[in-house]
All heavy atoms as a GROMACS GRO file, in nm:
protein
  605
    1MET      N    1  -1.462  -1.034  -1.417
    1MET     CA    2  -1.438  -0.896  -1.384
    1MET      C    3  -1.565  -0.830  -1.330
    1MET      O    4  -1.558  -0.750  -1.239
    1MET     CB    5  -1.386  -0.825  -1.509
    1MET     CG    6  -1.343  -0.686  -1.486
    1MET     SD    7  -1.193  -0.686  -1.388
    1MET     CE    8  -1.149  -0.519  -1.393
    2LYS      N    9  -1.679  -0.864  -1.388
    2LYS     CA   10  -1.804  -0.806  -1.342
    2LYS      C   11  -1.834  -0.849  -1.199
    2LYS      O   12  -1.883  -0.770  -1.118
    2LYS     CB   13  -1.919  -0.847  -1.433
    2LYS     CG   14  -1.917  -0.779  -1.567
    2LYS     CD   15  -2.038  -0.820  -1.649
    2LYS     CE   16  -2.035  -0.755  -1.785
    2LYS     NZ   17  -2.152  -0.792  -1.864
    3LYS      N   18  -1.802  -0.973  -1.167
    3LYS     CA   19  -1.826  -1.023  -1.032
    3LYS      C   20  -1.739  -0.948  -0.931
    3LYS      O   21  -1.784  -0.913  -0.822
    3LYS     CB   22  -1.797  -1.173  -1.026
    3LYS     CG   23  -1.831  -1.236  -0.895
    3LYS     CD   24  -1.808  -1.385  -0.899
    3LYS     CE   25  -1.842  -1.448  -0.765
    3LYS     NZ   26  -1.818  -1.592  -0.764
    4PHE      N   27  -1.613  -0.920  -0.970
    4PHE     CA   28  -1.524  -0.845  -0.882
    4PHE      C   29  -1.576  -0.705  -0.858
    4PHE      O   30  -1.580  -0.656  -0.745
    4PHE     CB   31  -1.384  -0.840  -0.941
    4PHE     CG   32  -1.291  -0.749  -0.867
    4PHE    CD1   33  -1.240  -0.786  -0.744
    4PHE    CD2   34  -1.257  -0.626  -0.920
    4PHE    CE1   35  -1.156  -0.701  -0.675
    4PHE    CE2   36  -1.172  -0.541  -0.851
    4PHE     CZ   37  -1.122  -0.579  -0.729
    5LEU      N   38  -1.617  -0.637  -0.965
    5LEU     CA   39  -1.669  -0.501  -0.951
    5LEU      C   40  -1.798  -0.499  -0.869
    5LEU      O   41  -1.820  -0.408  -0.789
    5LEU     CB   42  -1.692  -0.439  -1.088
    5LEU     CG   43  -1.565  -0.407  -1.168
    5LEU    CD1   44  -1.602  -0.357  -1.306
    5LEU    CD2   45  -1.480  -0.306  -1.095
    6HIS      N   46  -1.882  -0.599  -0.888
    6HIS     CA   47  -2.005  -0.606  -0.810
    6HIS      C   48  -1.975  -0.627  -0.662
    6HIS      O   49  -2.039  -0.566  -0.576
    6HIS     CB   50  -2.095  -0.718  -0.863
    6HIS     CG   51  -2.226  -0.728  -0.793
    6HIS    ND1   52  -2.321  -0.628  -0.800
    6HIS    CD2   53  -2.279  -0.824  -0.712
    6HIS    CE1   54  -2.425  -0.662  -0.728
    6HIS    NE2   55  -2.403  -0.781  -0.674
    7SER      N   56  -1.878  -0.713  -0.632
    7SER     CA   57  -1.842  -0.736  -0.492
    7SER      C   58  -1.776  -0.613  -0.430
    7SER      O   59  -1.791  -0.587  -0.311
    7SER     CB   60  -1.751  -0.857  -0.479
    7SER     OG   61  -1.625  -0.830  -0.537
    8PHE      N   62  -1.704  -0.536  -0.511
    8PHE     CA   63  -1.641  -0.415  -0.459
    8PHE      C   64  -1.745  -0.307  -0.430
    8PHE      O   65  -1.724  -0.224  -0.343
    8PHE     CB   66  -1.536  -0.363  -0.558
    8PHE     CG   67  -1.441  -0.265  -0.498
    8PHE    CD1   68  -1.344  -0.306  -0.409
    8PHE    CD2   69  -1.449  -0.131  -0.530
    8PHE    CE1   70  -1.256  -0.215  -0.352
    8PHE    CE2   71  -1.362  -0.040  -0.474
    8PHE     CZ   72  -1.265  -0.083  -0.384
    9GLN      N   73  -1.857  -0.309  -0.501
    9GLN     CA   74  -1.963  -0.211  -0.475
    9GLN      C   75  -2.037  -0.243  -0.346
    9GLN      O   76  -2.099  -0.155  -0.288
    9GLN     CB   77  -2.060  -0.208  -0.592
    9GLN     CG   78  -2.001  -0.148  -0.717
    9GLN     CD   79  -2.093  -0.160  -0.837
    9GLN    OE1   80  -2.191  -0.233  -0.833
    9GLN    NE2   81  -2.061  -0.088  -0.943
   10ARG      N   82  -2.032  -0.368  -0.302
   10ARG     CA   83  -2.103  -0.406  -0.180
   10ARG      C   84  -2.011  -0.411  -0.059
   10ARG      O   85  -2.040  -0.476   0.039
   10ARG     CB   86  -2.166  -0.545  -0.200
   10ARG     CG   87  -2.276  -0.546  -0.303
   10ARG     CD   88  -2.339  -0.683  -0.316
   10ARG     NE   89  -2.242  -0.776  -0.372
   10ARG     CZ   90  -2.209  -0.894  -0.318
   10ARG    NH1   91  -2.265  -0.935  -0.208
   10ARG    NH2   92  -2.120  -0.973  -0.376
   11ILE      N   93  -1.902  -0.339  -0.063
   11ILE     CA   94  -1.806  -0.341   0.047
   11ILE      C   95  -1.865  -0.268   0.168
   11ILE      O   96  -1.939  -0.171   0.155
   11ILE     CB   97  -1.674  -0.277   0.002
   11ILE    CG1   98  -1.562  -0.302   0.101
   11ILE    CG2   99  -1.689  -0.131  -0.022
   11ILE    CD1  100  -1.426  -0.263   0.049
   12SER      N  101  -1.832  -0.319   0.286
   12SER     CA  102  -1.883  -0.257   0.409
   12SER      C  103  -1.811  -0.125   0.436
   12SER      O  104  -1.701  -0.102   0.386
   12SER     CB  105  -1.862  -0.352   0.526
   12SER     OG  106  -1.725  -0.366   0.555
   13PRO      N  107  -1.871  -0.039   0.518
   13PRO     CA  108  -1.804   0.088   0.551
   13PRO      C  109  -1.669   0.068   0.621
   13PRO      O  110  -1.575   0.143   0.597
   13PRO     CB  111  -1.904   0.158   0.643
   13PRO     CG  112  -2.036   0.099   0.608
   13PRO     CD  113  -2.008  -0.042   0.568
   14ALA      N  114  -1.660  -0.035   0.705
   14ALA     CA  115  -1.533  -0.063   0.772
   14ALA      C  116  -1.428  -0.108   0.671
   14ALA      O  117  -1.310  -0.068   0.680
   14ALA     CB  118  -1.552  -0.169   0.879
   15GLY      N  119  -1.469  -0.188   0.574
   15GLY     CA  120  -1.376  -0.231   0.470
   15GLY      C  121  -1.329  -0.116   0.383
   15GLY      O  122  -1.212  -0.107   0.345
   16LEU      N  123  -1.421  -0.026   0.351
   16LEU     CA  124  -1.386   0.092   0.271
   16LEU      C  125  -1.290   0.183   0.348
   16LEU      O  126  -1.195   0.236   0.289
   16LEU     CB  127  -1.512   0.168   0.233
   16LEU     CG  128  -1.496   0.282   0.136
   16LEU    CD1  129  -1.438   0.232   0.005
   16LEU    CD2  130  -1.628   0.350   0.112
   17LEU      N  131  -1.312   0.197   0.477
   17LEU     CA  132  -1.221   0.276   0.559
   17LEU      C  133  -1.082   0.212   0.560
   17LEU      O  134  -0.980   0.281   0.550
   17LEU     CB  135  -1.274   0.288   0.701
   17LEU     CG  136  -1.186   0.364   0.800
   17LEU    CD1  137  -1.174   0.510   0.758
   17LEU    CD2  138  -1.241   0.352   0.940
   18GLY      N  139  -1.078   0.080   0.570
   18GLY     CA  140  -0.949   0.010   0.567
   18GLY      C  141  -0.876   0.030   0.436
   18GLY      O  142  -0.754   0.051   0.435
   19VAL      N  143  -0.949   0.026   0.326
   19VAL     CA  144  -0.887   0.048   0.194
   19VAL      C  145  -0.832   0.190   0.186
   19VAL      O  146  -0.720   0.212   0.137
   19VAL     CB  147  -0.989   0.022   0.082
   19VAL    CG1  148  -0.937   0.071  -0.053
   19VAL    CG2  149  -1.023  -0.125   0.075
   20ARG      N  150  -0.907   0.286   0.234
   20ARG     CA  151  -0.860   0.425   0.231
   20ARG      C  152  -0.736   0.445   0.316
   20ARG      O  153  -0.643   0.516   0.277
   20ARG     CB  154  -0.971   0.518   0.277
   20ARG     CG  155  -1.080   0.534   0.176
   20ARG     CD  156  -1.187   0.627   0.225
   20ARG     NE  157  -1.289   0.644   0.124
   20ARG     CZ  158  -1.406   0.699   0.145
   20ARG    NH1  159  -1.437   0.743   0.265
   20ARG    NH2  160  -1.493   0.710   0.047
   21ILE      N  161  -0.732   0.383   0.433
   21ILE     CA  162  -0.616   0.395   0.522
   21ILE      C  163  -0.493   0.333   0.457
   21ILE      O  164  -0.384   0.390   0.459
   21ILE     CB  165  -0.646   0.333   0.659
   21ILE    CG1  166  -0.746   0.420   0.735
   21ILE    CG2  167  -0.518   0.316   0.740
   21ILE    CD1  168  -0.796   0.358   0.863
   22VAL      N  169  -0.510   0.215   0.397
   22VAL     CA  170  -0.397   0.149   0.333
   22VAL      C  171  -0.348   0.229   0.212
   22VAL      O  172  -0.227   0.242   0.191
   22VAL     CB  173  -0.434   0.005   0.294
   22VAL    CG1  174  -0.332  -0.057   0.203
   22VAL    CG2  175  -0.452  -0.080   0.418
   23LEU      N  176  -0.439   0.283   0.134
   23LEU     CA  177  -0.398   0.366   0.021
   23LEU      C  178  -0.324   0.491   0.067
   23LEU      O  179  -0.224   0.531   0.006
   23LEU     CB  180  -0.519   0.405  -0.064
   23LEU     CG  181  -0.573   0.297  -0.155
   23LEU    CD1  182  -0.701   0.343  -0.222
   23LEU    CD2  183  -0.471   0.258  -0.259
   24ALA      N  184  -0.370   0.552   0.174
   24ALA     CA  185  -0.301   0.669   0.228
   24ALA      C  186  -0.162   0.632   0.278
   24ALA      O  187  -0.064   0.706   0.256
   24ALA     CB  188  -0.382   0.732   0.340
   25LEU      N  189  -0.150   0.517   0.343
   25LEU     CA  190  -0.020   0.470   0.391
   25LEU      C  191   0.075   0.444   0.274
   25LEU      O  192   0.193   0.483   0.279
   25LEU     CB  193  -0.038   0.343   0.474
   25LEU     CG  194   0.090   0.275   0.522
   25LEU    CD1  195   0.156   0.360   0.629
   25LEU    CD2  196   0.059   0.138   0.576
   26CYS      N  197   0.025   0.382   0.169
   26CYS     CA  198   0.108   0.354   0.052
   26CYS      C  199   0.155   0.484  -0.015
   26CYS      O  200   0.271   0.496  -0.053
   26CYS     CB  201   0.032   0.268  -0.048
   26CYS     SG  202   0.005   0.100   0.009
   27CYS      N  203   0.065   0.580  -0.028
   27CYS     CA  204   0.103   0.708  -0.086
   27CYS      C  205   0.206   0.781   0.001
   27CYS      O  206   0.300   0.842  -0.051
   27CYS     CB  207  -0.021   0.796  -0.106
   27CYS     SG  208  -0.130   0.736  -0.235
   28ALA      N  209   0.190   0.774   0.130
   28ALA     CA  210   0.286   0.838   0.221
   28ALA      C  211   0.423   0.772   0.212
   28ALA      O  212   0.526   0.841   0.214
   28ALA     CB  213   0.234   0.831   0.365
   29MET      N  214   0.426   0.641   0.196
   29MET     CA  215   0.555   0.571   0.184
   29MET      C  216   0.627   0.610   0.054
   29MET      O  217   0.748   0.633   0.054
   29MET     CB  218   0.535   0.420   0.191
   29MET     CG  219   0.497   0.370   0.328
   29MET     SD  220   0.463   0.195   0.331
   29MET     CE  221   0.624   0.129   0.305
   30VAL      N  222   0.554   0.617  -0.056
   30VAL     CA  223   0.615   0.656  -0.183
   30VAL      C  224   0.662   0.801  -0.178
   30VAL      O  225   0.771   0.835  -0.226
   30VAL     CB  226   0.517   0.632  -0.300
   30VAL    CG1  227   0.570   0.691  -0.429
   30VAL    CG2  228   0.492   0.483  -0.316
   31PHE      N  229   0.582   0.887  -0.118
   31PHE     CA  230   0.622   1.028  -0.106
   31PHE      C  231   0.745   1.042  -0.016
   31PHE      O  232   0.836   1.120  -0.047
   31PHE     CB  233   0.507   1.112  -0.052
   31PHE     CG  234   0.540   1.258  -0.042
   31PHE    CD1  235   0.551   1.335  -0.156
   31PHE    CD2  236   0.560   1.318   0.081
   31PHE    CE1  237   0.582   1.470  -0.148
   31PHE    CE2  238   0.591   1.452   0.091
   31PHE     CZ  239   0.602   1.528  -0.025
   32ALA      N  240   0.750   0.966   0.093
   32ALA     CA  241   0.867   0.971   0.181
   32ALA      C  242   0.992   0.922   0.109
   32ALA      O  243   1.102   0.977   0.128
   32ALA     CB  244   0.842   0.888   0.306
   33ALA      N  245   0.978   0.821   0.024
   33ALA     CA  246   1.092   0.772  -0.055
   33ALA      C  247   1.140   0.880  -0.152
   33ALA      O  248   1.260   0.901  -0.169
   33ALA     CB  249   1.054   0.646  -0.130
   34PHE      N  250   1.046   0.950  -0.213
   34PHE     CA  251   1.080   1.058  -0.304
   34PHE      C  252   1.155   1.170  -0.232
   34PHE      O  253   1.258   1.219  -0.278
   34PHE     CB  254   0.953   1.111  -0.370
   34PHE     CG  255   0.974   1.234  -0.454
   34PHE    CD1  256   1.042   1.226  -0.574
   34PHE    CD2  257   0.925   1.356  -0.412
   34PHE    CE1  258   1.062   1.339  -0.652
   34PHE    CE2  259   0.944   1.469  -0.489
   34PHE     CZ  260   1.012   1.461  -0.609
   35VAL      N  261   1.104   1.210  -0.116
   35VAL     CA  262   1.168   1.317  -0.038
   35VAL      C  263   1.306   1.273   0.009
   35VAL      O  264   1.402   1.352   0.007
   35VAL     CB  265   1.078   1.357   0.080
   35VAL    CG1  266   1.151   1.449   0.176
   35VAL    CG2  267   0.952   1.424   0.029
   36LEU      N  268   1.320   1.148   0.048
   36LEU     CA  269   1.450   1.097   0.091
   36LEU      C  270   1.550   1.101  -0.023
   36LEU      O  271   1.667   1.137  -0.002
   36LEU     CB  272   1.436   0.954   0.145
   36LEU     CG  273   1.559   0.890   0.206
   36LEU    CD1  274   1.607   0.971   0.325
   36LEU    CD2  275   1.527   0.749   0.251
   37CYS      N  276   1.506   1.068  -0.143
   37CYS     CA  277   1.596   1.078  -0.259
   37CYS      C  278   1.636   1.222  -0.286
   37CYS      O  279   1.750   1.249  -0.325
   37CYS     CB  280   1.530   1.019  -0.383
   37CYS     SG  281   1.531   0.840  -0.389
   38LEU      N  282   1.544   1.315  -0.267
   38LEU     CA  283   1.576   1.456  -0.291
   38LEU      C  284   1.680   1.509  -0.194
   38LEU      O  285   1.769   1.585  -0.232
   38LEU     CB  286   1.450   1.542  -0.279
   38LEU     CG  287   1.350   1.534  -0.394
   38LEU    CD1  288   1.230   1.623  -0.364
   38LEU    CD2  289   1.413   1.575  -0.524
   39PHE      N  290   1.669   1.468  -0.068
   39PHE     CA  291   1.757   1.523   0.034
   39PHE      C  292   1.878   1.435   0.066
   39PHE      O  293   1.956   1.469   0.155
   39PHE     CB  294   1.679   1.552   0.163
   39PHE     CG  295   1.583   1.664   0.147
   39PHE    CD1  296   1.446   1.642   0.141
   39PHE    CD2  297   1.628   1.795   0.136
   39PHE    CE1  298   1.357   1.745   0.125
   39PHE    CE2  299   1.539   1.900   0.121
   39PHE     CZ  300   1.403   1.876   0.114
   40ALA      N  301   1.895   1.325  -0.004
   40ALA     CA  302   2.009   1.236   0.023
   40ALA      C  303   2.139   1.292  -0.032
   40ALA      O  304   2.247   1.252   0.011
   40ALA     CB  305   1.983   1.098  -0.034
   41GLY      N  306   2.129   1.381  -0.125
   41GLY     CA  307   2.250   1.439  -0.183
   41GLY      C  308   2.298   1.357  -0.302
   41GLY      O  309   2.226   1.274  -0.357
   42GLU      N  310   2.422   1.385  -0.341
   42GLU     CA  311   2.478   1.314  -0.455
   42GLU      C  312   2.499   1.167  -0.422
   42GLU      O  313   2.532   1.133  -0.309
   42GLU     CB  314   2.614   1.374  -0.492
   42GLU     CG  315   2.605   1.501  -0.570
   42GLU     CD  316   2.741   1.544  -0.620
   42GLU    OE1  317   2.824   1.457  -0.651
   42GLU    OE2  318   2.764   1.665  -0.625
   43PRO      N  319   2.481   1.081  -0.521
   43PRO     CA  320   2.510   0.939  -0.497
   43PRO      C  321   2.658   0.919  -0.466
   43PRO      O  322   2.746   0.958  -0.542
   43PRO     CB  323   2.474   0.871  -0.630
   43PRO     CG  324   2.382   0.966  -0.699
   43PRO     CD  325   2.422   1.103  -0.653
   44SER      N  326   2.683   0.865  -0.350
   44SER     CA  327   2.820   0.838  -0.307
   44SER      C  328   2.816   0.724  -0.207
   44SER      O  329   2.710   0.672  -0.174
   44SER     CB  330   2.883   0.963  -0.244
   44SER     OG  331   2.815   0.996  -0.125
   45ALA      N  332   2.932   0.688  -0.157
   45ALA     CA  333   2.938   0.579  -0.059
   45ALA      C  334   2.866   0.620   0.070
   45ALA      O  335   2.808   0.536   0.138
   45ALA     CB  336   3.082   0.543  -0.030
   46GLY      N  337   2.868   0.747   0.103
   46GLY     CA  338   2.804   0.794   0.225
   46GLY      C  339   2.652   0.796   0.218
   46GLY      O  340   2.584   0.781   0.319
   47SER      N  341   2.598   0.813   0.099
   47SER     CA  342   2.453   0.819   0.085
   47SER      C  343   2.394   0.688   0.032
   47SER      O  344   2.276   0.684  -0.001
   47SER     CB  345   2.414   0.935  -0.007
   47SER     OG  346   2.465   0.913  -0.136
   48PHE      N  347   2.474   0.585   0.026
   48PHE     CA  348   2.427   0.456  -0.026
   48PHE      C  349   2.312   0.402   0.057
   48PHE      O  350   2.213   0.355   0.002
   48PHE     CB  351   2.543   0.356  -0.029
   48PHE     CG  352   2.502   0.219  -0.075
   48PHE    CD1  353   2.475   0.197  -0.208
   48PHE    CD2  354   2.489   0.115   0.014
   48PHE    CE1  355   2.437   0.071  -0.253
   48PHE    CE2  356   2.451  -0.011  -0.027
   48PHE     CZ  357   2.425  -0.032  -0.162
   49ARG      N  358   2.323   0.410   0.190
   49ARG     CA  359   2.218   0.358   0.278
   49ARG      C  360   2.087   0.435   0.258
   49ARG      O  361   1.979   0.377   0.261
   49ARG     CB  362   2.261   0.365   0.423
   49ARG     CG  363   2.378   0.273   0.453
   49ARG     CD  364   2.418   0.284   0.595
   49ARG     NE  365   2.372   0.162   0.661
   49ARG     CZ  366   2.382   0.140   0.789
   49ARG    NH1  367   2.432   0.232   0.867
   49ARG    NH2  368   2.341   0.028   0.840
   50ALA      N  369   2.096   0.566   0.239
   50ALA     CA  370   1.975   0.646   0.220
   50ALA      C  371   1.906   0.607   0.089
   50ALA      O  372   1.783   0.596   0.084
   50ALA     CB  373   2.009   0.795   0.218
   51TYR      N  374   1.982   0.584  -0.015
   51TYR     CA  375   1.923   0.545  -0.143
   51TYR      C  376   1.864   0.404  -0.136
   51TYR      O  377   1.762   0.376  -0.198
   51TYR     CB  378   2.025   0.556  -0.256
   51TYR     CG  379   2.041   0.698  -0.305
   51TYR    CD1  380   2.154   0.773  -0.274
   51TYR    CD2  381   1.941   0.757  -0.381
   51TYR    CE1  382   2.168   0.903  -0.318
   51TYR    CE2  383   1.953   0.889  -0.424
   51TYR     CZ  384   2.068   0.960  -0.393
   51TYR     OH  385   2.079   1.089  -0.434
   52ARG      N  386   1.929   0.314  -0.066
   52ARG     CA  387   1.874   0.179  -0.050
   52ARG      C  388   1.743   0.184   0.031
   52ARG      O  389   1.649   0.112   0.001
   52ARG     CB  390   1.975   0.087   0.020
   52ARG     CG  391   2.094   0.053  -0.061
   52ARG     CD  392   2.063  -0.041  -0.173
   52ARG     NE  393   2.025  -0.169  -0.113
   52ARG     CZ  394   1.964  -0.265  -0.179
   52ARG    NH1  395   1.936  -0.251  -0.304
   52ARG    NH2  396   1.931  -0.376  -0.118
   53LEU      N  397   1.739   0.269   0.134
   53LEU     CA  398   1.616   0.286   0.212
   53LEU      C  399   1.505   0.343   0.125
   53LEU      O  400   1.390   0.298   0.130
   53LEU     CB  401   1.642   0.375   0.333
   53LEU     CG  402   1.521   0.408   0.420
   53LEU    CD1  403   1.464   0.281   0.482
   53LEU    CD2  404   1.559   0.508   0.527
   54ALA      N  405   1.538   0.441   0.043
   54ALA     CA  406   1.439   0.500  -0.047
   54ALA      C  407   1.389   0.396  -0.147
   54ALA      O  408   1.270   0.392  -0.178
   54ALA     CB  409   1.499   0.620  -0.120
   55GLN      N  410   1.478   0.312  -0.196
   55GLN     CA  411   1.437   0.208  -0.289
   55GLN      C  412   1.341   0.110  -0.221
   55GLN      O  413   1.239   0.071  -0.278
   55GLN     CB  414   1.559   0.133  -0.342
   55GLN     CG  415   1.523   0.022  -0.438
   55GLN     CD  416   1.645  -0.058  -0.480
   55GLN    OE1  417   1.755  -0.039  -0.429
   55GLN    NE2  418   1.626  -0.147  -0.575
   56ALA      N  419   1.373   0.070  -0.100
   56ALA     CA  420   1.286  -0.022  -0.027
   56ALA      C  421   1.151   0.042   0.004
   56ALA      O  422   1.046  -0.024  -0.006
   56ALA     CB  423   1.353  -0.066   0.103
   57MET      N  424   1.152   0.170   0.039
   57MET     CA  425   1.026   0.239   0.068
   57MET      C  426   0.942   0.259  -0.057
   57MET      O  427   0.820   0.268  -0.049
   57MET     CB  428   1.054   0.375   0.133
   57MET     CG  429   1.100   0.363   0.276
   57MET     SD  430   1.146   0.521   0.347
   57MET     CE  431   0.990   0.605   0.350
   58ALA      N  432   1.005   0.263  -0.173
   58ALA     CA  433   0.930   0.278  -0.297
   58ALA      C  434   0.874   0.144  -0.344
   58ALA      O  435   0.771   0.141  -0.413
   58ALA     CB  436   1.019   0.338  -0.405
   59GLU      N  437   0.938   0.034  -0.309
   59GLU     CA  438   0.892  -0.098  -0.352
   59GLU      C  439   0.788  -0.158  -0.258
   59GLU      O  440   0.704  -0.238  -0.300
   59GLU     CB  441   1.010  -0.194  -0.363
   59GLU     CG  442   1.108  -0.160  -0.474
   59GLU     CD  443   1.232  -0.245  -0.470
   59GLU    OE1  444   1.250  -0.321  -0.373
   59GLU    OE2  445   1.312  -0.235  -0.564
   60THR      N  446   0.791  -0.125  -0.132
   60THR     CA  447   0.707  -0.186  -0.031
   60THR      C  448   0.556  -0.159  -0.048
   60THR      O  449   0.477  -0.250  -0.021
   60THR     CB  450   0.753  -0.142   0.109
   60THR    OG1  451   0.890  -0.177   0.124
   60THR    CG2  452   0.673  -0.207   0.218
   61PRO      N  453   0.512  -0.042  -0.091
   61PRO     CA  454   0.367  -0.018  -0.100
   61PRO      C  455   0.291  -0.118  -0.188
   61PRO      O  456   0.175  -0.148  -0.160
   61PRO     CB  457   0.357   0.123  -0.157
   61PRO     CG  458   0.480   0.190  -0.110
   61PRO     CD  459   0.585   0.083  -0.114
   62ALA      N  460   0.355  -0.170  -0.289
   62ALA     CA  461   0.286  -0.269  -0.374
   62ALA      C  462   0.252  -0.394  -0.294
   62ALA      O  463   0.141  -0.447  -0.304
   62ALA     CB  464   0.372  -0.304  -0.494
   63GLY      N  465   0.345  -0.439  -0.212
   63GLY     CA  466   0.318  -0.556  -0.127
   63GLY      C  467   0.215  -0.528  -0.020
   63GLY      O  468   0.130  -0.613   0.010
   64VAL      N  469   0.223  -0.410   0.038
   64VAL     CA  470   0.126  -0.372   0.142
   64VAL      C  471  -0.014  -0.366   0.082
   64VAL      O  472  -0.111  -0.416   0.142
   64VAL     CB  473   0.165  -0.236   0.206
   64VAL    CG1  474   0.055  -0.184   0.295
   64VAL    CG2  475   0.296  -0.249   0.283
   65LEU      N  476  -0.026  -0.310  -0.036
   65LEU     CA  477  -0.155  -0.301  -0.102
   65LEU      C  478  -0.208  -0.439  -0.138
   65LEU      O  479  -0.328  -0.467  -0.123
   65LEU     CB  480  -0.145  -0.213  -0.226
   65LEU     CG  481  -0.272  -0.165  -0.290
   65LEU    CD1  482  -0.355  -0.086  -0.191
   65LEU    CD2  483  -0.239  -0.078  -0.410
   66LEU      N  484  -0.121  -0.528  -0.182
   66LEU     CA  485  -0.163  -0.664  -0.214
   66LEU      C  486  -0.211  -0.737  -0.090
   66LEU      O  487  -0.316  -0.802  -0.091
   66LEU     CB  488  -0.047  -0.740  -0.278
   66LEU     CG  489  -0.072  -0.886  -0.312
   66LEU    CD1  490  -0.178  -0.896  -0.421
   66LEU    CD2  491   0.055  -0.953  -0.355
   67LEU      N  492  -0.137  -0.728   0.020
   67LEU     CA  493  -0.178  -0.794   0.144
   67LEU      C  494  -0.309  -0.736   0.197
   67LEU      O  495  -0.394  -0.809   0.248
   67LEU     CB  496  -0.069  -0.782   0.249
   67LEU     CG  497   0.056  -0.865   0.224
   67LEU    CD1  498   0.163  -0.835   0.329
   67LEU    CD2  499   0.023  -1.012   0.222
   68ALA      N  500  -0.326  -0.606   0.185
   68ALA     CA  501  -0.451  -0.544   0.230
   68ALA      C  502  -0.569  -0.591   0.145
   68ALA      O  503  -0.678  -0.614   0.197
   68ALA     CB  504  -0.439  -0.393   0.225
   69GLY      N  505  -0.547  -0.606   0.016
   69GLY     CA  506  -0.653  -0.656  -0.071
   69GLY      C  507  -0.692  -0.799  -0.037
   69GLY      O  508  -0.811  -0.833  -0.034
   70ILE      N  509  -0.593  -0.882  -0.009
   70ILE     CA  510  -0.621  -1.020   0.030
   70ILE      C  511  -0.696  -1.023   0.163
   70ILE      O  512  -0.793  -1.097   0.179
   70ILE     CB  513  -0.491  -1.101   0.036
   70ILE    CG1  514  -0.434  -1.118  -0.104
   70ILE    CG2  515  -0.514  -1.237   0.102
   70ILE    CD1  516  -0.295  -1.177  -0.107
   71ALA      N  517  -0.652  -0.942   0.258
   71ALA     CA  518  -0.719  -0.938   0.388
   71ALA      C  519  -0.862  -0.888   0.374
   71ALA      O  520  -0.954  -0.939   0.440
   71ALA     CB  521  -0.641  -0.847   0.483
   72LEU      N  522  -0.884  -0.792   0.287
   72LEU     CA  523  -1.019  -0.740   0.266
   72LEU      C  524  -1.110  -0.847   0.207
   72LEU      O  525  -1.225  -0.862   0.250
   72LEU     CB  526  -1.016  -0.618   0.175
   72LEU     CG  527  -1.150  -0.554   0.144
   72LEU    CD1  528  -1.211  -0.496   0.270
   72LEU    CD2  529  -1.134  -0.447   0.039
   73VAL      N  530  -1.059  -0.924   0.112
   73VAL     CA  531  -1.139  -1.030   0.053
   73VAL      C  532  -1.173  -1.135   0.158
   73VAL      O  533  -1.286  -1.184   0.165
   73VAL     CB  534  -1.064  -1.094  -0.066
   73VAL    CG1  535  -1.130  -1.223  -0.111
   73VAL    CG2  536  -1.056  -0.996  -0.182
   74ILE      N  537  -1.079  -1.167   0.244
   74ILE     CA  538  -1.104  -1.266   0.350
   74ILE      C  539  -1.207  -1.213   0.449
   74ILE      O  540  -1.299  -1.284   0.489
   74ILE     CB  541  -0.973  -1.304   0.420
   74ILE    CG1  542  -0.884  -1.384   0.324
   74ILE    CG2  543  -1.000  -1.383   0.547
   74ILE    CD1  544  -0.744  -1.408   0.376
   75LEU      N  545  -1.194  -1.087   0.488
   75LEU     CA  546  -1.287  -1.030   0.587
   75LEU      C  547  -1.426  -1.007   0.530
   75LEU      O  548  -1.525  -1.017   0.602
   75LEU     CB  549  -1.231  -0.898   0.640
   75LEU     CG  550  -1.105  -0.910   0.726
   75LEU    CD1  551  -1.053  -0.772   0.762
   75LEU    CD2  552  -1.132  -0.992   0.849
   76GLU      N  553  -1.436  -0.977   0.401
   76GLU     CA  554  -1.564  -0.948   0.338
   76GLU      C  555  -1.629  -1.073   0.278
   76GLU      O  556  -1.733  -1.063   0.216
   76GLU     CB  557  -1.547  -0.843   0.229
   76GLU     CG  558  -1.510  -0.707   0.279
   76GLU     CD  559  -1.624  -0.637   0.347
   76GLU    OE1  560  -1.740  -0.655   0.306
   76GLU    OE2  561  -1.598  -0.563   0.443
   77ASP      N  562  -1.569  -1.189   0.295
   77ASP     CA  563  -1.618  -1.311   0.234
   77ASP      C  564  -1.759  -1.342   0.287
   77ASP      O  565  -1.777  -1.363   0.407
   77ASP     CB  566  -1.523  -1.427   0.265
   77ASP     CG  567  -1.563  -1.554   0.196
   77ASP    OD1  568  -1.634  -1.547   0.095
   77ASP    OD2  569  -1.523  -1.662   0.245
   78PRO      N  570  -1.858  -1.348   0.199
   78PRO     CA  571  -1.995  -1.377   0.248
   78PRO      C  572  -2.011  -1.519   0.298
   78PRO      O  573  -2.098  -1.546   0.380
   78PRO     CB  574  -2.083  -1.351   0.125
   78PRO     CG  575  -1.993  -1.351   0.009
   78PRO     CD  576  -1.855  -1.320   0.059
   79ALA      N  577  -1.929  -1.612   0.253
   79ALA     CA  578  -1.939  -1.751   0.300
   79ALA      C  579  -1.894  -1.762   0.446
   79ALA      O  580  -1.940  -1.850   0.518
   79ALA     CB  581  -1.854  -1.842   0.213
   80GLY      N  582  -1.807  -1.671   0.489
   80GLY     CA  583  -1.759  -1.675   0.627
   80GLY      C  584  -1.859  -1.616   0.725
   80GLY      O  585  -1.852  -1.638   0.846
   81LYS      N  586  -1.956  -1.539   0.676
   81LYS     CA  587  -2.056  -1.477   0.763
   81LYS      C  588  -2.170  -1.575   0.786
   81LYS      O  589  -2.225  -1.631   0.694
   81LYS     CB  590  -2.110  -1.349   0.699
   81LYS     CG  591  -2.004  -1.244   0.686
   81LYS     CD  592  -2.060  -1.121   0.619
   81LYS     CE  593  -1.951  -1.017   0.601
   81LYS     NZ  594  -1.996  -0.900   0.530
   82ARG      N  595  -2.206  -1.594   0.910
   82ARG     CA  596  -2.315  -1.688   0.942
   82ARG      C  597  -2.416  -1.623   1.032
   82ARG      O  598  -2.402  -1.540   1.106
   82ARG     CB  599  -2.257  -1.809   1.011
   82ARG     CG  600  -2.170  -1.885   0.916
   82ARG     CD  601  -2.114  -2.006   0.980
   82ARG     NE  602  -2.017  -2.058   0.883
   82ARG     CZ  603  -1.928  -2.147   0.912
   82ARG    NH1  604  -1.919  -2.195   1.032
   82ARG    NH2  605  -1.846  -2.191   0.822
   0.00000   0.00000   0.00000
């Protein structure tokens, strides 16, 4: 855990910007899912697609954040820099 925290403290400015952009995107997706649920109306056959879309938009940020973290580790890898 200490090694991870130490490597996170040495992140490049471009990597930090990427993390901030991905976090903002994830927050926007969750907020959009929340708003969609608010305005979809009562659960019925007509609003089923809206609720399924909201569910997908609420689940997707976790995967996006995971992929961004993996990409950041690959891009920031000191062994890859020569």
